N, C-alpha and C positions, 0 to 999 in steps of 0.2 A: 579185339583186332578183327580183321576180315581177310578174305582170300586175297591173293596177290594178283590183281587184274593184269599187270604187265608180265606175268608168269615168273620172271626173275628180276631182282633189283638189288642194288647195293644200298644199304641203309647209311644214314649219316655217321653211325658209329663204326662203319666198316664191315659189319656183318652182312650176310646174305639172307634175303627172304625170297621164297619161291613157292609155287603150287597153287592150284585152284581146283578144289574138290567139287565145285558146283558145275563145272563144264561137262556137257554131255558128249562132246567129241574131243579126241586127242588133239592137244595143242602143244607145239614145240617151239623152243627158242634155241637156235644153234649158235655156236661161236660167240657166246656172251663173255666178254673179257672183264676180269676183276683181278687186280694185283698181279698182272702178268700171266694169269692162268686162263684157259679157255673152258667154259662151262657149257653144258647142254642140259636143258630142263625140258621134261615132258610131263604133262599133267592132264588129268580129267578125273571124273568120279571113280574110275576103277583103279588108277595107279598114279602116283607121283614119283618121279625119278630125277635124280641129279647126278650128272657125271662131271668129273674134272679131268681135263686132259685125257679123255677117253676111258677113265677108270670110274667105277661105281663109287659114289660117295653116300647116297641116301636113296632108299626106295621104301614106299609105303603101299600097302594093299589093304583096303581101298585107298583112294587118293586123299591127300591132306593139304593143308596150307602150313608152311614152316616159316617162322619168323626168327630173326636174329641168330641164324645158324653160324656157329663159330667153331673151328677146329684149332686146337693148340697142341703143343707137345704133351700136355697133361690130360687131354681128352677132348670132349665135344659138348657143346651146350646149345639148346634151341628151345623155342616154344612151338607147339604143334596143336593144330585144331583140325577137326574133321567130323564126320557123321559116324557115331558109334565107335566100335573098336577097330584099331588099325594095327596090322603087323608091320613093324619097321625093321629094315635091314640097313646097317651101316657098315662101311668098310673102313677099318681103323688099322692100328699096328697089328701085325700077325702075332699069334700065340702070346697075347698080353691080357692080363686080368684088369677089369674095370669094375668100379662100383656104380651101379645104376640108381639114380635118384629121380623121382618124379614128384614134382611140387615139394622139393626139399625133404622128402621121405625116402629113406634108404629102402629100396625094393629088394635088391640082391647083388651079389658079385657075379659077373659074367666074364668068361674067358673067350677071347676071340679065337677063331679057327686059324689054321696055318695060313690061310689066305687073308686073314684079317676081318672076316665077317662076324657080325654080332646081330642076333635077332631078339626082338622083344615086342610085346604088345602094349598099346596105350589105349585107354578108354576115353575118348574125347567128348562125344555127345555135344558137339559144337561149342565146347568150353575149352579154353586155352589151357594146355598142360605144359609145365616147365620140365624139360628133360635135361639131365646131365649125366654124362658118363665120365667118371674121374679115374684116371690111370692109377692103379695101385702101385705103391713104392716097392 
């Protein structure tokens, strides 16, 4: 896969793709509508951020490209690529435990904060990494 040249788009399967870690200057797309929700995407080599209806959904430091991003009641899944290691923050359900899988390997169980934030690192090195956070029962 490659960076998302249009900064944010809806894929044929209904998922979102966003981010371009190759950009040298901040680039934003405001009020992008998908399934009745408004998204704001900001991206460049230092950071990639996605907000939905004003609330944080995804942030990576440094920037990344995210493909097939999908949030369900059971968790979140996406593919991510970038240069080197990226620190990723997601905002999910508050005070909830999730199982983190990267490339179908269980990495750990992570509990979200009272505000719903989860932090973890992914080592991309320009290779696509499959990330899943599955809500624990």
